[in-house]
N, C-alpha and C positions, 0 to 999 in steps of 0.2 A: 483669498489665497490661504491654503493650508500651511501651518507652521512647518518650516523646513530647517532642520538643525544645520545641515551642510551650508545652506545659504547664510544663515545666521553667523556661522563661524567665518565664512568668507568675508562678510561685511566687517565683522570685528577684527579680522586679520588685516583688512585694508585700511582701517582708520588711521593708524600711526603714519603710514606713508602719505595718505591724503593730507593730513595735518602738516607733515614735514614739507611736502610740496607746496602747500599753500603759504606757510609761514616762514620757512627758512630763508634767510637773506633779507627779510623785510626790515626796515628801520624801526628802532624802538618806538618812534612816534606812532607808528601804526600798531605795533604789537601791544602797546599800552593804552591805545585809544579805546573809548567805550561809547555808549550811547547817552551818556549823561547820568547824573545822580549816582545811585548805587549799582548801576549796571556793570556788567563784567567786560573786561577787555579780553582779547584772544589769549594773552598771558594768563589771566585769571582762569579762563576756561580750560586751558591745558593743565594748569595746576589742579583744577577740580577733577579732571579725568585721571590724573596721576593718583590723587587721593582715593578715587573710586577703585582703581586697580589694586590698591594696597589692602582695602578692607571692606569692599562692598560685594561685588558680583560673585567672585569665586567663594568668598566666605559664606555668603548666603546659599550658594549652590551646595556647598558641603553640608550646611545645616539641613537643607531639604533632603539630601541623599543619605544622611546619617539616620538609619532606621531607628536606632535606640536613643539618639541624642536629643538635646534640647532644640526645639524647632523655632524658638523665638529669635527673631533678628534683632541685633543691636541697632538702635537708631543711628542713621548715617548723618554725620556732620557735613552739611552741604557747603559750608564756608571754611572748612579747615585749611584749604589751600592758601589762605591769606597768611597763615602762620608757617606752613610747611615750605613755602617757596622762597623764603628769605635768602638772599645771596645767590640766587640761581638766575640763569638767563633762560630765554625761551628755548634755546638749543639744548640746554641741560634738561629742561622739562620734557622736551620732545624725545630725547634719547632715553630718559627714565621711563616715560610712558611706553615707548616702543619695547623696551626690555621687559617691563612688567606685563605688558599685553601679550608678548610672545610666550612668556612663562605661563600666564593664565590660560591662554588658548591650549597649550600643551596639557595643562591640568584638566581643562574641560574635555578635551579629546580622550584623556586617560580614563574618564568616568564611563566610557562606552554607553552613553545614554541611549535608551530605547524608548518606545512610545509609552510603556508603562511607567518608566521613570519620570517622563515629562508630566505625568499626572500627580506625582508626589507633591506634598505641600509643606510649606513653612508658615510661620506667623509673623506678618509684618506689623510693626508697632502702630501704624496708622490704618492700614487696610484690612488687617486680620488675615484670614487664610488666603494664601496665594500659591499657585502651582509653579513648578520649575519651568514649564513652558512659558508662563506669564513673565517670570523673572528674565528668562533668556530673550524673549521678544522685547522686553523693556530695555534690556542692556543694548540691543541693537538700535532701538528707537532713540535711546539716550545719546548714543554716539552720533547718529544722523542729525538729531536736534541740535547738538552742540556744533557740529560742522556748519549747519545752517546759520546758527547764531554768529559764529565767527565770520562767515561770508557777509552776513547782514551788517555787522559792525564795520568791517572793512569797506563795504560798499558805501555806507553812510558817510564815510570820510570825504566822499566826492559830492555829496548832496548839494552843497551851496554852489559848486562850480558847474553843475549840470544845466542850470537855467531851466527852460520850459520842459525839457525832456523828463525831468524828475517825476512828473505826473503819470508817466507811462511805466514806472517801475514800482511794483508792489513792495519790493524789498525796502524802499525808502519810507514807507508809511509806518 
């Protein structure tokens, strides 16, 4: 499938509502559950998404589009949400995420990105040269991956109660 910016924006636009529909009203026991060890809870994941909206996707997009500017991306702190979420509820995080995402989509649309702009590059600290198209496709995949992660964490809370049916559900593996 060829990259489609309109579809990308549609998915990015839908993510806050998907997360709100999935998580709003659930008890803290589920919101803070994880898969054991250092795995993330839905609460942690939403915090991570908030952090990304503040300093990752649009910041890197601007670097790529700035013809005369520094193209080097600042490394992204993937665990900053553990410090930034203190004193917040999942509803606080969902509302913050929704607000930040709405503003970032407006910024993204304001760039009037065309096919030539999608080929522009920046410098990722680990991967080296990356294109704007790759960044935007990754932003979408990042959202969908974390939605999948949240649904997996929630589903696994029923694993022990499922009895023999558990073997038919790949999400439980």
